[in-house]
C-alpha positions as CSV (number, residue, x, y, z in Angstrom):
1,M,13.8,-57.7,42.3
2,T,16.3,-59.5,40.0
3,E,14.4,-58.2,36.9
4,L,15.3,-54.7,38.1
5,Y,19.0,-55.5,37.3
6,D,18.3,-57.3,34.0
7,N,18.3,-54.1,32.0
8,P,20.0,-50.7,32.3
9,R,18.3,-48.2,34.5
10,P,19.0,-44.7,33.3
11,R,19.7,-41.9,35.8
12,I,17.3,-39.1,35.2
13,T,16.3,-35.7,36.6
14,A,12.8,-34.8,37.6
15,S,12.2,-32.9,34.3
16,M,12.8,-36.2,32.5
17,L,10.1,-38.2,34.3
18,P,7.4,-37.9,31.7
19,R,9.6,-39.5,29.1
20,F,10.2,-42.6,31.3
21,V,6.6,-43.6,32.3
22,G,6.5,-47.3,32.9
23,K,10.3,-47.7,32.9
24,N,12.8,-48.3,35.7
25,V,15.0,-45.3,36.5
26,T,17.4,-44.1,39.1
27,M,17.0,-40.7,40.7
28,L,19.0,-38.8,43.3
29,G,17.6,-36.2,45.8
30,T,17.3,-35.2,49.4
31,V,14.8,-36.4,51.9
32,D,13.6,-34.3,54.8
33,P,12.4,-36.5,57.6
34,G,9.2,-34.3,57.8
35,N,8.3,-35.5,54.3
36,I,8.1,-39.2,55.2
37,S,4.6,-40.6,55.6
38,S,3.6,-41.7,59.1
39,D,3.6,-45.4,58.1
40,G,6.9,-45.1,56.3
41,S,5.5,-46.3,53.0
42,S,6.2,-43.1,51.0
43,F,8.3,-40.0,51.0
44,K,9.1,-36.9,48.9
45,L,12.4,-36.9,47.1
46,Q,13.5,-33.3,46.7
47,T,15.5,-32.7,43.5
48,D,17.7,-29.7,42.9
49,E,15.1,-28.6,40.3
50,K,13.0,-27.8,43.4
51,T,10.6,-30.5,42.3
52,A,9.4,-32.9,45.0
53,V,8.9,-36.4,43.5
54,R,6.6,-38.7,45.5
55,V,8.3,-42.1,46.1
56,T,6.1,-45.1,47.1
57,L,7.9,-48.1,48.5
58,N,7.1,-51.8,48.2
59,A,7.7,-52.2,52.0
60,P,7.8,-49.5,54.7
61,L,11.1,-48.0,55.6
62,N,13.1,-49.7,58.3
63,E,15.4,-46.8,58.9
64,M,15.2,-43.0,59.1
65,L,16.0,-41.3,55.8
66,D,17.6,-37.8,55.8
67,D,19.8,-35.9,53.4
68,L,21.0,-37.5,50.1
69,V,19.1,-40.6,48.9
70,E,19.3,-42.6,45.6
71,V,16.1,-44.3,44.5
72,T,15.6,-46.9,41.8
73,G,12.0,-47.6,40.8
74,T,9.3,-47.4,38.1
75,V,7.8,-44.1,36.9
76,D,4.0,-44.1,37.1
77,N,1.5,-42.2,35.0
78,Q,1.5,-39.3,37.5
79,C,5.3,-39.1,37.3
80,N,5.7,-40.5,40.8
81,L,8.3,-43.2,41.5
82,S,7.3,-46.6,42.7
83,G,10.5,-47.3,44.6
84,I,12.0,-50.7,44.5
85,V,15.4,-49.9,46.0
86,Y,16.8,-47.0,47.9
87,H,20.3,-46.2,49.2
88,K,21.4,-43.5,51.6
89,V,24.3,-41.6,50.2
90,S,26.7,-40.2,52.8
91,S,29.5,-37.7,52.0
92,N,31.6,-35.3,53.9
93,V,31.3,-32.7,51.1
94,P,28.2,-30.9,50.0
95,F,26.7,-32.6,46.9
96,D,26.6,-30.4,43.8
97,F,23.2,-31.0,42.3
98,E,23.8,-28.5,39.5
99,E,26.9,-30.4,38.2
100,Y,25.1,-33.7,38.7
101,N,22.1,-32.6,36.7
102,N,24.3,-31.1,34.0
103,T,26.0,-34.5,33.7
104,I,22.7,-36.4,33.5
105,D,21.5,-34.0,30.8
106,L,24.7,-34.5,28.8
107,M,24.4,-38.3,29.1
108,H,20.9,-38.1,27.6
109,R,21.7,-35.6,24.9
110,F,24.8,-37.5,23.8
111,P,24.0,-41.2,24.6
112,N,27.3,-42.5,23.1
113,L,29.2,-40.6,25.8
114,C,28.2,-43.3,28.4
115,T,26.9,-46.7,27.3
116,Y,25.3,-49.3,29.5
117,K,26.7,-52.8,29.1
């Protein structure tokens, strides 16, 4: 897992998945407990773009996921995410996916706005 942190991992939206096949990325979405496989090895990450991205984990979940989740993993040829790390994100305020996706889009359109060091 240390190689995951050796290089920058861009945040992307679901529409950007095809451009990042074979690369490590970070995505944010919601998980409905009904969209977790029975063995806990995969789940669907629902993005604001109404696209469900399948996430396959290296090891089964050891906790119940619901609501907002951040996943870092590698994009495969079918634009699924092989999850390496996931984090539950808790907040008392509703998350604004529209603003988040606009920010991610701006970061990619104007890469000098935010640089990874």
